[in-house]
N, C-alpha and C positions, 0 to 999 in steps of 0.2 A: 682861439688859441686853446680854449678848455676842451672843445671837440678834438683838436688835433692831439691833444695829450691823451684823452680818453681813448681814442682810437689808435693811438700810437703811430700816427702818420705825421708827415711834414706838411706845413701850411706854406705852399709855394709863395715866393716873393711876389711873382707877377700876379697871382690871385689877390694879394693884399692891396695891389695898386689900383684895382677896378671894383667898384661897388657891385656891379651886376655879376661879375664872375665871382666875387666873394660870396654874394648871396647864393649863387648856384652851388658852390662848393659846400656851403653850410647846409643846404638843403640835402645834397647827396649824402654828406657825412652823418646828418641826423638820421636819415633813412637807415643807413647801415647799422648804426648802433641800437636803434630801437628794435629793429627786427631780430638781430643776433643776440643781443642781451637777454631779451625776454624769452626767446625760444628755448635757451638751455636750462631755464629755471623750472623746477617742478610746479605743478598746478596747486592751487590751494586745496583742492580735494585730495590730491595725493599726499600733501603735507599732513592734513587732518587724519586721513586714513592711517598713515605711518605712525603719527602720534598716538592714535588709539591703539594700534597694534603694539607699540612700545609699552604703553601703560598696562595692557593686559599681560604682556610677557615680562614685565619688570626689566625692560632694557631701554637704553637710550639709542636714538637715532643718531648715527654719525653726523658730525658738522658738514662733512663734505657732500653728504646727501642733499642738503638744503640748497646747494649750488649747482647741482647737475641732475637733470630730469631722468637720465638713463641710470644712474646710480641710485636714485630713489626708488626707480621701478624695480631694480634687481634686489635691493634691500627689502622691499615689500614682499616680492616674490619669495625670498628666502625666510621670511618670518611670518607667513600666513599660518 
């Protein structure tokens, strides 16, 4: 149920009735979240570099940059 909420999907009733199909559903949902959730986050090196740039330029890194790799990259490029 927690995976269904996290992935914003429905847990089918038929899947809930059979242990094997439930296990397969859990495995497939767990793989989806781990790959997509972590792929969009900036790397630790990106975050460290951005924080160092921000310290040097006396600016703050916007909060949304910590949630999106692409935004972090654009912020770094604009503040080098």
